[in-house]
N, CA, C and O atoms as a GROMACS GRO file, in nm:
protein
  568
    1UNK      N    1  20.688   7.750  11.475
    1UNK     CA    2  20.586   7.840  11.521
    1UNK      C    3  20.599   7.977  11.453
    1UNK      O    4  20.499   8.039  11.416
    2UNK      N    5  20.724   8.023  11.437
    2UNK     CA    6  20.746   8.150  11.370
    2UNK      C    7  20.704   8.144  11.224
    2UNK      O    8  20.653   8.242  11.170
    3UNK      N    9  20.723   8.029  11.160
    3UNK     CA   10  20.682   8.012  11.021
    3UNK      C   11  20.530   8.020  11.010
    3UNK      O   12  20.478   8.084  10.918
    4UNK      N   13  20.458   7.956  11.101
    4UNK     CA   14  20.312   7.960  11.101
    4UNK      C   15  20.262   8.101  11.127
    4UNK      O   16  20.168   8.146  11.062
    5UNK      N   17  20.325   8.170  11.219
    5UNK     CA   18  20.286   8.307  11.250
    5UNK      C   19  20.312   8.398  11.129
    5UNK      O   20  20.230   8.485  11.100
    6UNK      N   21  20.422   8.379  11.061
    6UNK     CA   22  20.456   8.459  10.944
    6UNK      C   23  20.355   8.433  10.832
    6UNK      O   24  20.311   8.527  10.764
    7UNK      N   25  20.318   8.306  10.812
    7UNK     CA   26  20.219   8.274  10.708
    7UNK      C   27  20.083   8.335  10.742
    7UNK      O   28  20.016   8.389  10.654
    8UNK      N   29  20.043   8.326  10.869
    8UNK     CA   30  19.916   8.383  10.911
    8UNK      C   31  19.915   8.534  10.895
    8UNK      O   32  19.816   8.592  10.850
    9UNK      N   33  20.025   8.598  10.932
    9UNK     CA   34  20.036   8.745  10.917
    9UNK      C   35  20.028   8.784  10.770
    9UNK      O   36  19.962   8.882  10.735
   10UNK      N   37  20.096   8.706  10.685
   10UNK     CA   38  20.092   8.734  10.541
   10UNK      C   39  19.953   8.717  10.484
   10UNK      O   40  19.909   8.796  10.400
   11UNK      N   41  19.882   8.614  10.530
   11UNK     CA   42  19.746   8.589  10.485
   11UNK      C   43  19.653   8.702  10.527
   11UNK      O   44  19.573   8.751  10.446
   12UNK      N   45  19.663   8.745  10.652
   12UNK     CA   46  19.579   8.854  10.702
   12UNK      C   47  19.609   8.982  10.626
   12UNK      O   48  19.517   9.054  10.589
   13UNK      N   49  19.738   9.010  10.602
   13UNK     CA   50  19.777   9.130  10.528
   13UNK      C   51  19.722   9.125  10.386
   13UNK      O   52  19.672   9.225  10.335
   14UNK      N   53  19.732   9.008  10.323
   14UNK     CA   54  19.681   8.994  10.186
   14UNK      C   55  19.531   9.014  10.177
   14UNK      O   56  19.483   9.084  10.087
   15UNK      N   57  19.456   8.955  10.268
   15UNK     CA   58  19.310   8.971  10.270
   15UNK      C   59  19.274   9.117  10.296
   15UNK      O   60  19.184   9.171  10.233
   16UNK      N   61  19.345   9.180  10.388
   16UNK     CA   62  19.319   9.320  10.421
   16UNK      C   63  19.344   9.408  10.299
   16UNK      O   64  19.266   9.499  10.271
   17UNK      N   65  19.453   9.382  10.227
   17UNK     CA   66  19.485   9.463  10.109
   17UNK      C   67  19.381   9.442  10.000
   17UNK      O   68  19.340   9.538   9.934
   18UNK      N   69  19.338   9.317   9.979
   18UNK     CA   70  19.239   9.290   9.875
   18UNK      C   71  19.106   9.355   9.910
   18UNK      O   72  19.041   9.413   9.823
   19UNK      N   73  19.063   9.346  10.035
   19UNK     CA   74  18.937   9.406  10.078
   19UNK      C   75  18.943   9.557  10.066
   19UNK      O   76  18.849   9.620  10.017
   20UNK      N   77  19.054   9.615  10.111
   20UNK     CA   78  19.070   9.760  10.101
   20UNK      C   79  19.072   9.806   9.957
   20UNK      O   80  19.016   9.910   9.925
   21UNK      N   81  19.135   9.728   9.872
   21UNK     CA   82  19.142   9.762   9.730
   21UNK      C   83  19.003   9.757   9.667
   21UNK      O   84  18.966   9.845   9.589
   22UNK      N   85  18.926   9.654   9.701
   22UNK     CA   86  18.790   9.642   9.647
   22UNK      C   87  18.702   9.756   9.696
   22UNK      O   88  18.623   9.811   9.619
   23UNK      N   89  18.717   9.793   9.823
   23UNK     CA   90  18.636   9.902   9.877
   23UNK      C   91  18.675  10.034   9.814
   23UNK      O   92  18.589  10.120   9.794
   24UNK      N   93  18.800  10.051   9.782
   24UNK     CA   94  18.846  10.176   9.724
   24UNK      C   95  18.785  10.197   9.586
   24UNK      O   96  18.772  10.311   9.541
   25UNK      N   97  18.747  10.090   9.517
   25UNK     CA   98  18.690  10.103   9.383
   25UNK      C   99  18.540  10.131   9.384
   25UNK      O  100  18.485  10.170   9.281
   26UNK      N  101  18.474  10.112   9.496
   26UNK     CA  102  18.330  10.138   9.504
   26UNK      C  103  18.305  10.288   9.497
   26UNK      O  104  18.371  10.364   9.568
   27UNK      N  105  18.211  10.335   9.412
   27UNK     CA  106  18.182  10.478   9.405
   27UNK      C  107  18.114  10.526   9.533
   27UNK      O  108  18.041  10.452   9.599
   28UNK      N  109  18.140  10.648   9.565
   28UNK     CA  110  18.078  10.709   9.683
   28UNK      C  111  17.930  10.730   9.656
   28UNK      O  112  17.893  10.767   9.545
   29UNK      N  113  17.843  10.708   9.757
   29UNK     CA  114  17.700  10.734   9.738
   29UNK      C  115  17.678  10.878   9.694
   29UNK      O  116  17.734  10.972   9.752
   30UNK      N  117  17.594  10.894   9.590
   30UNK     CA  118  17.562  11.027   9.542
   30UNK      C  119  17.661  11.078   9.438
   30UNK      O  120  17.640  11.184   9.380
   31UNK      N  121  17.770  11.003   9.412
   31UNK     CA  122  17.867  11.048   9.314
   31UNK      C  123  17.813  11.021   9.174
   31UNK      O  124  17.717  10.946   9.156
   32UNK      N  125  17.876  11.085   9.075
   32UNK     CA  126  17.834  11.066   8.936
   32UNK      C  127  17.857  10.923   8.890
   32UNK      O  128  17.792  10.876   8.796
   33UNK      N  129  17.950  10.852   8.955
   33UNK     CA  130  17.983  10.716   8.915
   33UNK      C  131  17.894  10.612   8.981
   33UNK      O  132  17.901  10.494   8.947
   34UNK      N  133  17.809  10.654   9.073
   34UNK     CA  134  17.723  10.559   9.142
   34UNK      C  135  17.626  10.497   9.042
   34UNK      O  136  17.568  10.567   8.959
   35UNK      N  137  17.610  10.366   9.051
   35UNK     CA  138  17.516  10.298   8.962
   35UNK      C  139  17.375  10.325   9.012
   35UNK      O  140  17.343  10.297   9.127
   36UNK      N  141  17.289  10.380   8.925
   36UNK     CA  142  17.152  10.413   8.965
   36UNK      C  143  17.050  10.319   8.904
   36UNK      O  144  16.934  10.317   8.948
   37UNK      N  145  17.088  10.243   8.805
   37UNK     CA  146  16.991  10.156   8.738
   37UNK      C  147  16.923  10.057   8.834
   37UNK      O  148  16.801  10.042   8.826
   38UNK      N  149  16.996   9.989   8.924
   38UNK     CA  150  16.927   9.894   9.011
   38UNK      C  151  16.822   9.961   9.099
   38UNK      O  152  16.717   9.900   9.125
   39UNK      N  153  16.846  10.082   9.146
   39UNK     CA  154  16.749  10.150   9.231
   39UNK      C  155  16.624  10.187   9.150
   39UNK      O  156  16.513  10.182   9.204
   40UNK      N  157  16.641  10.224   9.026
   40UNK     CA  158  16.528  10.264   8.942
   40UNK      C  159  16.456  10.144   8.881
   40UNK      O  160  16.342  10.156   8.836
   41UNK      N  161  16.522  10.028   8.880
   41UNK     CA  162  16.467   9.911   8.812
   41UNK      C  163  16.324   9.877   8.851
   41UNK      O  164  16.245   9.849   8.761
   42UNK      N  165  16.285   9.876   8.979
   42UNK     CA  166  16.147   9.840   9.011
   42UNK      C  167  16.045   9.937   8.950
   42UNK      O  168  15.932   9.898   8.922
   43UNK      N  169  16.086  10.062   8.931
   43UNK     CA  170  15.994  10.162   8.877
   43UNK      C  171  15.983  10.158   8.725
   43UNK      O  172  15.893  10.219   8.668
   44UNK      N  173  16.072  10.086   8.659
   44UNK     CA  174  16.072  10.083   8.512
   44UNK      C  175  15.942  10.025   8.456
   44UNK      O  176  15.906  10.053   8.342
   45UNK      N  177  15.873   9.946   8.535
   45UNK     CA  178  15.745   9.888   8.493
   45UNK      C  179  15.642   9.998   8.465
   45UNK      O  180  15.544   9.974   8.395
   46UNK      N  181  15.664  10.118   8.518
   46UNK     CA  182  15.570  10.229   8.500
   46UNK      C  183  15.585  10.297   8.364
   46UNK      O  184  15.493  10.366   8.320
   47UNK      N  185  15.699  10.279   8.299
   47UNK     CA  186  15.723  10.345   8.171
   47UNK      C  187  15.625  10.292   8.067
   47UNK      O  188  15.610  10.171   8.050
   48UNK      N  189  15.558  10.384   7.999
   48UNK     CA  190  15.463  10.347   7.896
   48UNK      C  191  15.344  10.441   7.892
   48UNK      O  192  15.344  10.547   7.954
   49UNK      N  193  15.245  10.399   7.818
   49UNK     CA  194  15.122  10.478   7.800
   49UNK      C  195  15.009  10.407   7.873
   49UNK      O  196  14.985  10.288   7.853
   50UNK      N  197  14.940  10.482   7.959
   50UNK     CA  198  14.832  10.428   8.042
   50UNK      C  199  14.703  10.502   8.010
   50UNK      O  200  14.700  10.625   8.008
   51UNK      N  201  14.596  10.427   7.985
   51UNK     CA  202  14.468  10.487   7.946
   51UNK      C  203  14.362  10.454   8.051
   51UNK      O  204  14.348  10.340   8.096
   52UNK      N  205  14.287  10.557   8.087
   52UNK     CA  206  14.174  10.538   8.180
   52UNK      C  207  14.051  10.508   8.095
   52UNK      O  208  14.004  10.595   8.023
   53UNK      N  209  13.999  10.385   8.103
   53UNK     CA  210  13.892  10.343   8.012
   53UNK      C  211  13.760  10.419   8.027
   53UNK      O  212  13.679  10.418   7.935
   54UNK      N  213  13.737  10.484   8.140
   54UNK     CA  214  13.610  10.553   8.159
   54UNK      C  215  13.607  10.693   8.098
   54UNK      O  216  13.508  10.764   8.115
   55UNK      N  217  13.710  10.733   8.029
   55UNK     CA  218  13.706  10.866   7.970
   55UNK      C  219  13.816  10.893   7.870
   55UNK      O  220  13.820  11.000   7.810
   56UNK      N  221  13.906  10.798   7.853
   56UNK     CA  222  14.013  10.815   7.756
   56UNK      C  223  14.128  10.903   7.805
   56UNK      O  224  14.215  10.939   7.726
   57UNK      N  225  14.130  10.937   7.933
   57UNK     CA  226  14.240  11.015   7.987
   57UNK      C  227  14.368  10.932   7.976
   57UNK      O  228  14.365  10.811   7.995
   58UNK      N  229  14.479  10.997   7.945
   58UNK     CA  230  14.604  10.924   7.919
   58UNK      C  231  14.717  10.979   8.004
   58UNK      O  232  14.739  11.100   8.011
   59UNK      N  233  14.788  10.888   8.069
   59UNK     CA  234  14.913  10.920   8.138
   59UNK      C  235  15.024  10.855   8.056
   59UNK      O  236  15.017  10.736   8.027
   60UNK      N  237  15.125  10.933   8.020
   60UNK     CA  238  15.241  10.880   7.951
   60UNK      C  239  15.362  10.898   8.040
   60UNK      O  240  15.397  11.011   8.076
   61UNK      N  241  15.426  10.788   8.076
   61UNK     CA  242  15.548  10.792   8.157
   61UNK      C  243  15.664  10.763   8.062
   61UNK      O  244  15.677  10.652   8.010
   62UNK      N  245  15.748  10.864   8.041
   62UNK     CA  246  15.862  10.850   7.950
   62UNK      C  247  15.984  10.788   8.017
   62UNK      O  248  16.056  10.710   7.955
   63UNK      N  249  16.007  10.823   8.143
   63UNK     CA  250  16.122  10.768   8.214
   63UNK      C  251  16.103  10.785   8.364
   63UNK      O  252  16.017  10.860   8.410
   64UNK      N  253  16.187  10.712   8.439
   64UNK     CA  254  16.183  10.716   8.585
   64UNK      C  255  16.326  10.728   8.636
   64UNK      O  256  16.413  10.650   8.598
   65UNK      N  257  16.350  10.826   8.723
   65UNK     CA  258  16.482  10.842   8.785
   65UNK      C  259  16.495  10.746   8.903
   65UNK      O  260  16.396  10.688   8.949
   66UNK      N  261  16.616  10.730   8.951
   66UNK     CA  262  16.642  10.639   9.063
   66UNK      C  263  16.565  10.679   9.188
   66UNK      O  264  16.530  10.593   9.269
   67UNK      N  265  16.539  10.809   9.205
   67UNK     CA  266  16.466  10.855   9.323
   67UNK      C  267  16.315  10.847   9.306
   67UNK      O  268  16.239  10.889   9.394
   68UNK      N  269  16.269  10.792   9.191
   68UNK     CA  270  16.127  10.776   9.166
   68UNK      C  271  16.062  10.892   9.092
   68UNK      O  272  15.944  10.886   9.060
   69UNK      N  273  16.139  10.997   9.065
   69UNK     CA  274  16.085  11.111   8.989
   69UNK      C  275  16.046  11.063   8.849
   69UNK      O  276  16.127  11.005   8.777
   70UNK      N  277  15.921  11.089   8.812
   70UNK     CA  278  15.871  11.046   8.681
   70UNK      C  279  15.877  11.161   8.581
   70UNK      O  280  15.842  11.274   8.613
   71UNK      N  281  15.921  11.131   8.462
   71UNK     CA  282  15.906  11.224   8.352
   71UNK      C  283  15.778  11.179   8.283
   71UNK      O  284  15.777  11.080   8.209
   72UNK      N  285  15.669  11.253   8.308
   72UNK     CA  286  15.537  11.207   8.264
   72UNK      C  287  15.450  11.324   8.222
   72UNK      O  288  15.476  11.439   8.258
   73UNK      N  289  15.347  11.293   8.144
   73UNK     CA  290  15.250  11.394   8.101
   73UNK      C  291  15.110  11.334   8.105
   73UNK      O  292  15.091  11.214   8.120
   74UNK      N  293  15.011  11.424   8.092
   74UNK     CA  294  14.870  11.387   8.100
   74UNK      C  295  14.800  11.442   7.978
   74UNK      O  296  14.832  11.552   7.932
   75UNK      N  297  14.706  11.368   7.924
   75UNK     CA  298  14.628  11.416   7.810
   75UNK      C  299  14.480  11.394   7.835
   75UNK      O  300  14.436  11.286   7.875
   76UNK      N  301  14.401  11.502   7.811
   76UNK     CA  302  14.256  11.497   7.831
   76UNK      C  303  14.185  11.598   7.741
   76UNK      O  304  14.128  11.689   7.800
   77UNK      N  305  14.180  11.597   7.616
   77UNK     CA  306  14.275  11.531   7.525
   77UNK      C  307  14.403  11.613   7.506
   77UNK      O  308  14.501  11.562   7.452
   78UNK      N  309  14.404  11.742   7.552
   78UNK     CA  310  14.524  11.824   7.536
   78UNK      C  311  14.634  11.778   7.632
   78UNK      O  312  14.607  11.735   7.744
   79UNK      N  313  14.756  11.788   7.585
   79UNK     CA  314  14.872  11.747   7.663
   79UNK      C  315  14.901  11.848   7.774
   79UNK      O  316  14.912  11.968   7.749
   80UNK      N  317  14.913  11.798   7.897
   80UNK     CA  318  14.942  11.882   8.013
   80UNK      C  319  15.056  11.823   8.094
   80UNK      O  320  15.069  11.701   8.103
   81UNK      N  321  15.140  11.910   8.152
   81UNK     CA  322  15.246  11.858   8.239
   81UNK      C  323  15.192  11.833   8.380
   81UNK      O  324  15.093  11.893   8.421
   82UNK      N  325  15.256  11.745   8.452
   82UNK     CA  326  15.223  11.727   8.593
   82UNK      C  327  15.305  11.826   8.674
   82UNK      O  328  15.423  11.849   8.646
   83UNK      N  329  15.243  11.884   8.776
   83UNK     CA  330  15.317  11.970   8.869
   83UNK      C  331  15.407  11.884   8.955
   83UNK      O  332  15.515  11.927   8.997
   84UNK      N  333  15.364  11.762   8.981
   84UNK     CA  334  15.444  11.665   9.056
   84UNK      C  335  15.412  11.526   9.003
   84UNK      O  336  15.295  11.493   8.982
   85UNK      N  337  15.515  11.446   8.983
   85UNK     CA  338  15.499  11.308   8.936
   85UNK      C  339  15.605  11.224   9.004
   85UNK      O  340  15.724  11.235   8.972
   86UNK      N  341  15.563  11.140   9.099
   86UNK     CA  342  15.658  11.070   9.184
   86UNK      C  343  15.614  10.926   9.208
   86UNK      O  344  15.498  10.900   9.238
   87UNK      N  345  15.708  10.833   9.194
   87UNK     CA  346  15.685  10.693   9.229
   87UNK      C  347  15.759  10.664   9.360
   87UNK      O  348  15.862  10.724   9.388
   88UNK      N  349  15.704  10.572   9.438
   88UNK     CA  350  15.768  10.534   9.563
   88UNK      C  351  15.737  10.388   9.593
   88UNK      O  352  15.650  10.327   9.530
   89UNK      N  353  15.809  10.334   9.690
   89UNK     CA  354  15.784  10.196   9.733
   89UNK      C  355  15.726  10.197   9.873
   89UNK      O  356  15.771  10.271   9.960
   90UNK      N  357  15.626  10.115   9.892
   90UNK     CA  358  15.568  10.091  10.024
   90UNK      C  359  15.565   9.940  10.039
   90UNK      O  360  15.471   9.874   9.994
   91UNK      N  361  15.669   9.886  10.103
   91UNK     CA  362  15.684   9.740  10.106
   91UNK      C  363  15.713   9.692   9.965
   91UNK      O  364  15.806   9.742   9.900
   92UNK      N  365  15.635   9.596   9.917
   92UNK     CA  366  15.652   9.546   9.780
   92UNK      C  367  15.573   9.626   9.678
   92UNK      O  368  15.591   9.609   9.558
   93UNK      N  369  15.486   9.715   9.726
   93UNK     CA  370  15.398   9.790   9.637
   93UNK      C  371  15.470   9.909   9.574
   93UNK      O  372  15.553   9.974   9.638
   94UNK      N  373  15.438   9.936   9.448
   94UNK     CA  374  15.485  10.055   9.379
   94UNK      C  375  15.369  10.153   9.375
   94UNK      O  376  15.263  10.123   9.320
   95UNK      N  377  15.391  10.270   9.434
   95UNK     CA  378  15.287  10.373   9.441
   95UNK      C  379  15.325  10.491   9.353
   95UNK      O  380  15.443  10.520   9.334
   96UNK      N  381  15.224  10.557   9.301
   96UNK     CA  382  15.244  10.671   9.213
   96UNK      C  383  15.157  10.786   9.260
   96UNK      O  384  15.038  10.769   9.288
   97UNK      N  385  15.217  10.905   9.271
   97UNK     CA  386  15.142  11.026   9.305
   97UNK      C  387  15.161  11.125   9.192
   97UNK      O  388  15.274  11.156   9.153
   98UNK      N  389  15.050  11.176   9.139
   98UNK     CA  390  15.051  11.271   9.028
   98UNK      C  391  14.965  11.391   9.065
   98UNK      O  392  14.853  11.376   9.114
   99UNK      N  393  15.018  11.510   9.040
   99UNK     CA  394  14.942  11.632   9.071
   99UNK      C  395  14.936  11.720   8.947
   99UNK      O  396  15.036  11.747   8.882
  100UNK      N  397  14.813  11.765   8.917
  100UNK     CA  398  14.787  11.853   8.803
  100UNK      C  399  14.748  11.992   8.852
  100UNK      O  400  14.659  12.006   8.936
  101UNK      N  401  14.814  12.093   8.801
  101UNK     CA  402  14.774  12.230   8.833
  101UNK      C  403  14.742  12.309   8.706
  101UNK      O  404  14.673  12.411   8.713
  102UNK      N  405  14.790  12.264   8.592
  102UNK     CA  406  14.766  12.333   8.465
  102UNK      C  407  14.628  12.300   8.409
  102UNK      O  408  14.564  12.204   8.452
  103UNK      N  409  14.584  12.380   8.313
  103UNK     CA  410  14.462  12.349   8.240
  103UNK      C  411  14.334  12.347   8.321
  103UNK      O  412  14.241  12.275   8.286
  104UNK      N  413  14.328  12.424   8.429
  104UNK     CA  414  14.208  12.431   8.510
  104UNK      C  415  14.190  12.316   8.607
  104UNK      O  416  14.082  12.301   8.664
  105UNK      N  417  14.292  12.234   8.628
  105UNK     CA  418  14.279  12.120   8.719
  105UNK      C  419  14.295  12.159   8.865
  105UNK      O  420  14.255  12.083   8.953
  106UNK      N  421  14.352  12.274   8.893
  106UNK     CA  422  14.353  12.333   9.027
  106UNK      C  423  14.405  12.247   9.141
  106UNK      O  424  14.356  12.258   9.253
  107UNK      N  425  14.503  12.160   9.114
  107UNK     CA  426  14.557  12.077   9.221
  107UNK      C  427  14.495  11.939   9.230
  107UNK      O  428  14.510  11.872   9.332
  108UNK      N  429  14.426  11.896   9.128
  108UNK     CA  430  14.370  11.760   9.125
  108UNK      C  431  14.484  11.659   9.131
  108UNK      O  432  14.593  11.684   9.079
  109UNK      N  433  14.458  11.544   9.193
  109UNK     CA  434  14.564  11.444   9.210
  109UNK      C  435  14.517  11.303   9.176
  109UNK      O  436  14.399  11.270   9.184
  110UNK      N  437  14.614  11.222   9.138
  110UNK     CA  438  14.596  11.079   9.125
  110UNK      C  439  14.687  11.014   9.228
  110UNK      O  440  14.806  11.043   9.234
  111UNK      N  441  14.632  10.926   9.310
  111UNK     CA  442  14.710  10.844   9.403
  111UNK      C  443  14.686  10.700   9.360
  111UNK      O  444  14.578  10.646   9.380
  112UNK      N  445  14.790  10.639   9.301
  112UNK     CA  446  14.774  10.510   9.235
  112UNK      C  447  14.871  10.406   9.289
  112UNK      O  448  14.974  10.439   9.349
  113UNK      N  449  14.837  10.280   9.267
  113UNK     CA  450  14.927  10.169   9.300
  113UNK      C  451  14.931  10.076   9.179
  113UNK      O  452  14.828  10.046   9.118
  114UNK      N  453  15.052  10.032   9.147
  114UNK     CA  454  15.068   9.940   9.035
  114UNK      C  455  15.022   9.800   9.076
  114UNK      O  456  15.064   9.748   9.179
  115UNK      N  457  14.935   9.740   8.993
  115UNK     CA  458  14.886   9.604   9.015
  115UNK      C  459  14.953   9.513   8.913
  115UNK      O  460  14.913   9.510   8.796
  116UNK      N  461  15.058   9.439   8.955
  116UNK     CA  462  15.132   9.356   8.859
  116UNK      C  463  15.050   9.242   8.800
  116UNK      O  464  15.076   9.198   8.688
  117UNK      N  465  14.951   9.192   8.874
  117UNK     CA  466  14.869   9.082   8.824
  117UNK      C  467  14.788   9.124   8.700
  117UNK      O  468  14.775   9.047   8.605
  118UNK      N  469  14.735   9.245   8.702
  118UNK     CA  470  14.652   9.295   8.592
  118UNK      C  471  14.724   9.398   8.506
  118UNK      O  472  14.667   9.447   8.409
  119UNK      N  473  14.848   9.433   8.542
  119UNK     CA  474  14.926   9.536   8.472
  119UNK      C  475  14.844   9.665   8.459
  119UNK      O  476  14.828   9.720   8.350
  120UNK      N  477  14.793   9.710   8.573
  120UNK     CA  478  14.712   9.832   8.578
  120UNK      C  479  14.763   9.923   8.689
  120UNK      O  480  14.836   9.881   8.779
  121UNK      N  481  14.723  10.049   8.681
  121UNK     CA  482  14.744  10.146   8.788
  121UNK      C  483  14.606  10.172   8.846
  121UNK      O  484  14.517  10.221   8.776
  122UNK      N  485  14.588  10.141   8.974
  122UNK     CA  486  14.457  10.155   9.040
  122UNK      C  487  14.468  10.250   9.157
  122UNK      O  488  14.570  10.255   9.226
  123UNK      N  489  14.361  10.326   9.178
  123UNK     CA  490  14.363  10.415   9.294
  123UNK      C  491  14.251  10.517   9.292
  123UNK      O  492  14.139  10.488   9.252
  124UNK      N  493  14.286  10.638   9.338
  124UNK     CA  494  14.186  10.742   9.359
  124UNK      C  495  14.225  10.868   9.281
  124UNK      O  496  14.340  10.913   9.285
  125UNK      N  497  14.127  10.922   9.211
  125UNK     CA  498  14.141  11.052   9.148
  125UNK      C  499  14.067  11.153   9.234
  125UNK      O  500  13.948  11.138   9.258
  126UNK      N  501  14.139  11.255   9.281
  126UNK     CA  502  14.076  11.362   9.358
  126UNK      C  503  14.060  11.482   9.266
  126UNK      O  504  14.158  11.541   9.220
  127UNK      N  505  13.934  11.517   9.239
  127UNK     CA  506  13.904  11.632   9.153
  127UNK      C  507  13.892  11.754   9.244
  127UNK      O  508  13.792  11.774   9.312
  128UNK      N  509  13.997  11.835   9.243
  128UNK     CA  510  14.007  11.946   9.338
  128UNK      C  511  13.895  12.049   9.322
  128UNK      O  512  13.842  12.098   9.421
  129UNK      N  513  13.859  12.082   9.199
  129UNK     CA  514  13.756  12.184   9.177
  129UNK      C  515  13.621  12.143   9.234
  129UNK      O  516  13.548  12.226   9.288
  130UNK      N  517  13.588  12.015   9.222
  130UNK     CA  518  13.460  11.965   9.272
  130UNK      C  519  13.472  11.910   9.414
  130UNK      O  520  13.371  11.880   9.479
  131UNK      N  521  13.595  11.898   9.463
  131UNK     CA  522  13.622  11.841   9.596
  131UNK      C  523  13.560  11.702   9.612
  131UNK      O  524  13.497  11.671   9.713
  132UNK      N  525  13.580  11.620   9.508
  132UNK     CA  526  13.527  11.484   9.510
  132UNK      C  527  13.637  11.385   9.472
  132UNK      O  528  13.728  11.417   9.397
  133UNK      N  529  13.626  11.265   9.526
  133UNK     CA  530  13.720  11.158   9.496
  133UNK      C  531  13.650  11.046   9.422
  133UNK      O  532  13.533  11.016   9.447
  134UNK      N  533  13.723  10.983   9.329
  134UNK     CA  534  13.668  10.875   9.248
  134UNK      C  535  13.766  10.758   9.245
  134UNK      O  536  13.886  10.778   9.229
  135UNK      N  537  13.715  10.636   9.260
  135UNK     CA  538  13.797  10.517   9.240
  135UNK      C  539  13.812  10.496   9.090
  135UNK      O  540  13.713  10.489   9.018
  136UNK      N  541  13.936  10.487   9.045
  136UNK     CA  542  13.962  10.475   8.900
  136UNK      C  543  14.075  10.376   8.876
  136UNK      O  544  14.139  10.328   8.971
  137UNK      N  545  14.099  10.345   8.750
  137UNK     CA  546  14.216  10.266   8.712
  137UNK      C  547  14.259  10.302   8.571
  137UNK      O  548  14.180  10.352   8.491
  138UNK      N  549  14.385  10.274   8.542
  138UNK     CA  550  14.443  10.294   8.409
  138UNK      C  551  14.495  10.160   8.361
  138UNK      O  552  14.554  10.083   8.436
  139UNK      N  553  14.470  10.133   8.231
  139UNK     CA  554  14.523  10.012   8.168
  139UNK      C  555  14.641  10.052   8.080
  139UNK      O  556  14.644  10.161   8.023
  140UNK      N  557  14.738   9.962   8.070
  140UNK     CA  558  14.851   9.988   7.981
  140UNK      C  559  14.800   9.981   7.837
  140UNK      O  560  14.728   9.887   7.802
  141UNK      N  561  14.837  10.076   7.757
  141UNK     CA  562  14.799  10.080   7.617
  141UNK      C  563  14.915  10.024   7.534
  141UNK      O  564  15.030  10.065   7.552
  142UNK      N  565  14.885   9.931   7.445
  142UNK     CA  566  14.992   9.869   7.366
  142UNK      C  567  15.025   9.948   7.244
  142UNK      O  568  15.113   9.908   7.167
   0.00000   0.00000   0.00000
């Protein structure tokens, strides 16, 4: 009985040490060593050049951070920065919010959702100066 108890104690101690050792190697959330690629992976589909066929307006997404922050610009035809460019998840959907304040856009916004079936960004453009909303879409440009 003592031999069985000793073996069981050794087994429990070994498992505890291995688990503790594995946990000790995991990076702390928010640390520089934390892997961010898996969190950003769903948003990587947004990287590229997107053209609105009804006017040639262009959104270029250069990169996406793990928190959904987009490094993106807008062209109509002059290049303009976005005041805000953010991707987020709502269930399985990938949503994009873009706000323009430069170049006379006065807070105009795009509220878009990625459509994986058609590889498009679809949604609403709110033209702040005219206080009007338009249903629009962007196609990926090859």
